N, CA, C and O atoms as a Tinker XYZ file with bonds, in Angstrom:
   196  protein
     1  N     80.028000   95.757000  106.592000    73     2
     2  CA    80.981000   95.622000  106.517000    64     1     3
     3  C     81.609000   95.112000  107.985000    63     2     4     5
     4  O     81.033000   94.841000  109.038000    81     3
     5  N     83.100000   95.093000  107.602000    73     3     6
     6  CA    82.967000   94.565000  109.423000    64     5     7
     7  C     85.120000   94.763000  109.168000    63     6     8     9
     8  O     86.018000   94.689000  108.329000    81     7
     9  N     84.841000   95.029000  110.569000    73     7    10
    10  CA    86.399000   94.386000  110.670000    64     9    11
    11  C     87.115000   93.769000  111.702000    63    10    12    13
    12  O     86.416000   93.724000  112.715000    81    11
    13  N     88.375000   93.209000  111.882000    73    11    14
    14  CA    88.427000   91.790000  113.273000    64    13    15
    15  C     87.042000   91.304000  113.648000    63    14    16    17
    16  O     86.211000   90.474000  113.280000    81    15
    17  N     87.273000   92.557000  114.878000    73    15    18
    18  CA    87.026000   92.860000  116.487000    64    17    19
    19  C     85.204000   92.377000  116.141000    63    18    20    21
    20  O     84.553000   91.399000  116.510000    81    19
    21  N     84.754000   93.867000  115.070000    73    19    22
    22  CA    83.048000   93.533000  115.097000    64    21    23
    23  C     82.763000   92.123000  114.073000    63    22    24    25
    24  O     81.574000   91.852000  113.902000    81    23
    25  N     83.627000   91.366000  113.502000    73    23    26
    26  CA    83.026000   90.511000  113.012000    64    25    27
    27  C     83.521000   89.771000  113.473000    63    26    28    29
    28  O     84.055000   89.253000  112.492000    81    27
    29  N     84.001000   88.901000  114.741000    73    27    30
    30  CA    84.080000   87.805000  115.099000    64    29    31
    31  C     83.352000   88.206000  116.397000    63    30    32    33
    32  O     83.186000   87.365000  117.281000    81    31
    33  N     82.902000   89.509000  116.536000    73    31    34
    34  CA    81.633000   88.947000  117.388000    64    33    35
    35  C     79.619000   89.714000  116.852000    63    34    36    37
    36  O     78.645000   90.285000  117.344000    81    35
    37  N     79.947000   89.346000  116.034000    73    35    38
    38  CA    78.624000   88.860000  115.081000    64    37    39
    39  C     78.756000   87.235000  114.349000    63    38    40    41
    40  O     77.878000   86.633000  113.731000    81    39
    41  N     80.216000   86.771000  114.674000    73    39    42
    42  CA    80.614000   85.441000  113.131000    64    41    43
    43  C     80.647000   85.382000  112.229000    63    42    44    45
    44  O     81.407000   84.565000  111.709000    81    43
    45  N     80.240000   85.803000  111.843000    73    43    46
    46  CA    81.382000   85.982000  110.116000    64    45    47
    47  C     83.286000   86.728000  109.650000    63    46    48    49
    48  O     83.646000   87.178000  108.562000    81    47
    49  N     83.939000   86.619000  110.672000    73    47    50
    50  CA    84.574000   86.812000  110.912000    64    49    51
    51  C     85.445000   85.677000  109.498000    63    50    52    53
    52  O     86.136000   85.961000  108.520000    81    51
    53  N     85.019000   84.576000  109.990000    73    51    54
    54  CA    85.647000   83.567000  108.600000    64    53    55
    55  C     85.114000   84.200000  106.817000    63    54    56    57
    56  O     85.500000   83.511000  105.872000    81    55
    57  N     84.581000   84.997000  106.624000    73    55    58
    58  CA    84.346000   85.849000  106.047000    64    57    59
    59  C     84.579000   86.649000  105.183000    63    58    60    61
    60  O     84.841000   86.559000  103.983000    81    59
    61  N     84.374000   88.089000  106.431000    73    59    62
    62  CA    84.483000   89.262000  106.580000    64    61    63
    63  C     85.685000   89.563000  107.939000    63    62    64    65
    64  O     85.803000   88.783000  108.883000    81    63
    65  N     86.305000   90.538000  107.820000    73    63    66
    66  CA    87.265000   91.156000  108.896000    64    65    67
    67  C     88.846000   91.354000  108.685000    63    66    68    69
    68  O     89.543000   91.910000  109.534000    81    67
    69  N     89.325000   90.868000  107.527000    73    67    70
    70  CA    90.919000   91.385000  107.327000    64    69    71
    71  C     90.845000   91.074000  105.921000    63    70    72    73
    72  O     89.786000   90.976000  105.300000    81    71
    73  N     92.128000   90.906000  105.383000    73    71    74
    74  CA    92.136000   91.026000  104.919000    64    73    75
    75  C     92.888000   89.492000  103.938000    63    74    76    77
    76  O     94.113000   89.424000  104.039000    81    75
    77  N     92.015000   88.042000  102.819000    73    75    78
    78  CA    93.534000   87.581000  102.835000    64    77    79
    79  C     92.177000   86.378000  101.528000    63    78    80    81
    80  O     91.003000   86.564000  101.211000    81    79
    81  N     92.711000   85.785000  101.335000    73    79    82
    82  CA    92.632000   84.706000   99.729000    64    81    83
    83  C     91.018000   84.323000  100.743000    63    82    84    85
    84  O     90.576000   83.876000  101.801000    81    83
    85  N     90.745000   84.807000   99.666000    73    83    86
    86  CA    88.760000   83.667000   99.659000    64    85    87
    87  C     88.274000   84.336000  100.497000    63    86    88    89
    88  O     87.104000   83.970000  100.606000    81    87
    89  N     88.611000   85.576000  101.560000    73    87    90
    90  CA    87.724000   86.664000  101.921000    64    89    91
    91  C     86.704000   87.803000  101.325000    63    90    92    93
    92  O     87.378000   88.775000  100.982000    81    91
    93  N     85.394000   87.995000  101.102000    73    91    94
    94  CA    85.200000   89.159000  100.635000    64    93    95
    95  C     85.981000   89.861000  100.551000    63    94    96    97
    96  O     86.867000   89.656000  101.380000    81    95
    97  N     86.258000   91.220000   99.496000    73    95    98
    98  CA    86.939000   92.085000   99.624000    64    97    99
    99  C     85.516000   93.711000   99.838000    63    98   100   101
   100  O     84.856000   93.901000   98.816000    81    99
   101  N     85.277000   94.420000  100.741000    73    99   102
   102  CA    85.401000   95.607000  101.296000    64   101   103
   103  C     86.024000   96.468000  100.944000    63   102   104   105
   104  O     86.653000   96.160000   99.932000    81   103
   105  N     86.239000   97.724000  101.358000    73   103   106
   106  CA    87.556000   98.620000  100.584000    64   105   107
   107  C     87.198000  100.246000  100.093000    63   106   108   109
   108  O     86.274000  100.696000   99.415000    81   107
   109  N     88.552000  100.998000  100.866000    73   107   110
   110  CA    87.756000  102.415000  100.249000    64   109   111
   111  C     89.198000  102.025000  100.532000    63   110   112   113
   112  O     89.702000  101.162000  101.250000    81   111
   113  N     90.045000  103.635000   99.130000    73   111   114
   114  CA    91.373000  103.748000   99.351000    64   113   115
   115  C     91.172000  105.545000   99.416000    63   114   116   117
   116  O     90.180000  106.025000   98.867000    81   115
   117  N     91.868000  106.177000   99.901000    73   115   118
   118  CA    91.764000  107.311000  100.259000    64   117   119
   119  C     92.770000  108.448000  100.126000    63   118   120   121
   120  O     93.547000  108.330000  101.074000    81   119
   121  N     93.078000  109.408000   99.439000    73   119   122
   122  CA    94.447000  109.573000   99.382000    64   121   123
   123  C     94.354000  110.430000  101.232000    63   122   124   125
   124  O     93.474000  110.298000  102.082000    81   123
   125  N     95.784000  111.354000  101.281000    73   123   126
   126  CA    96.052000  111.797000  103.056000    64   125   127
   127  C     94.966000  113.377000  103.017000    63   126   128   129
   128  O     94.814000  113.974000  104.082000    81   127
   129  N     94.520000  113.735000  102.170000    73   127   130
   130  CA    93.035000  114.678000  102.457000    64   129   131
   131  C     92.320000  113.740000  102.715000    63   130   132   133
   132  O     93.124000  113.290000  103.531000    81   131
   133  N     91.488000  113.006000  102.753000    73   131   134
   134  CA    90.292000  111.950000  103.181000    64   133   135
   135  C     89.317000  111.744000  101.652000    63   134   136   137
   136  O     88.319000  111.028000  101.570000    81   135
   137  N     89.889000  112.543000  100.563000    73   135   138
   138  CA    89.151000  112.182000   98.978000    64   137   139
   139  C     89.064000  110.665000   98.647000    63   138   140   141
   140  O     89.951000  109.826000   98.491000    81   139
   141  N     87.862000  110.593000   98.598000    73   139   142
   142  CA    88.317000  109.095000   98.429000    64   141   143
   143  C     88.618000  108.036000   97.192000    63   142   144   145
   144  O     87.732000  107.185000   97.265000    81   143
   145  N     89.290000  107.810000   96.352000    73   143   146
   146  CA    90.148000  107.583000   95.476000    64   145   147
   147  C     90.034000  105.711000   94.769000    63   146   148   149
   148  O     90.922000  105.211000   94.079000    81   147
   149  N     88.692000  104.964000   95.196000    73   147   150
   150  CA    88.425000  103.845000   94.725000    64   149   151
   151  C     87.590000  103.439000   95.873000    63   150   152   153
   152  O     87.786000  103.495000   97.087000    81   151
   153  N     86.388000  102.919000   94.998000    73   151   154
   154  CA    86.188000  101.913000   96.076000    64   153   155
   155  C     85.634000  100.544000   95.677000    63   154   156   157
   156  O     84.882000  100.636000   94.707000    81   155
   157  N     85.822000   99.018000   96.251000    73   155   158
   158  CA    84.885000   97.706000   96.199000    64   157   159
   159  C     84.592000   97.251000   97.420000    63   158   160   161
   160  O     84.868000   96.997000   98.592000    81   159
   161  N     83.737000   97.298000   96.312000    73   159   162
   162  CA    82.042000   96.520000   97.377000    64   161   163
   163  C     82.281000   94.533000   97.314000    63   162   164   165
   164  O     82.380000   94.113000   96.162000    81   163
   165  N     82.344000   93.705000   98.169000    73   163   166
   166  CA    81.732000   92.035000   97.619000    64   165   167
   167  C     82.971000   92.060000   96.518000    63   166   168   169
   168  O     82.553000   91.435000   95.543000    81   167
   169  N     84.776000   92.676000   96.180000    73   167   170
   170  CA    85.632000   92.545000   95.663000    64   169   171
   171  C     85.152000   93.019000   93.833000    63   170   172   173
   172  O     85.708000   92.577000   92.828000    81   171
   173  N     84.128000   93.895000   93.867000    73   171   174
   174  CA    84.596000   94.435000   92.476000    64   173   175
   175  C     84.285000   96.026000   93.048000    63   174   176   177
   176  O     83.833000   96.490000   94.095000    81   175
   177  N     84.624000   96.404000   92.180000    73   175   178
   178  CA    85.648000   98.209000   92.271000    64   177   179
   179  C     84.134000   99.049000   91.219000    63   178   180   181
   180  O     83.765000   98.926000   90.051000    81   179
   181  N     83.547000  100.026000   92.625000    73   179   182
   182  CA    82.200000  100.737000   92.381000    64   181   183
   183  C     82.729000  101.821000   91.651000    63   182   184   185
   184  O     82.597000  102.037000   90.446000    81   183
   185  N     83.417000  102.565000   92.597000    73   183   186
   186  CA    84.162000  104.308000   92.568000    64   185   187
   187  C     85.441000  104.095000   92.352000    63   186   188   189
   188  O     86.173000  103.666000   93.244000    81   187
   189  N     86.066000  104.501000   90.559000    73   187   190
   190  CA    86.734000  105.073000   91.082000    64   189   191
   191  C     87.839000  106.161000   90.822000    63   190   192   193
   192  O     88.406000  105.842000   89.777000    81   191
   193  N     88.299000  107.142000   91.263000    73   191   194
   194  CA    88.409000  109.170000   90.892000    64   193   195
   195  C     89.708000  109.335000   89.768000    63   194   196
   196  O     90.024000  110.449000   89.349000    81   195
């Protein structure tokens, strides 16, 4: 997983680094107190609470 600038630095910004159609979706959703509620890897939901 990489955000925009690290993705650019390693040459993968065309498929990682921002949320956009056609890019790999890797993200985690948190509650205000930082408990994980959902994790998505390669566009697939892997954890939901």
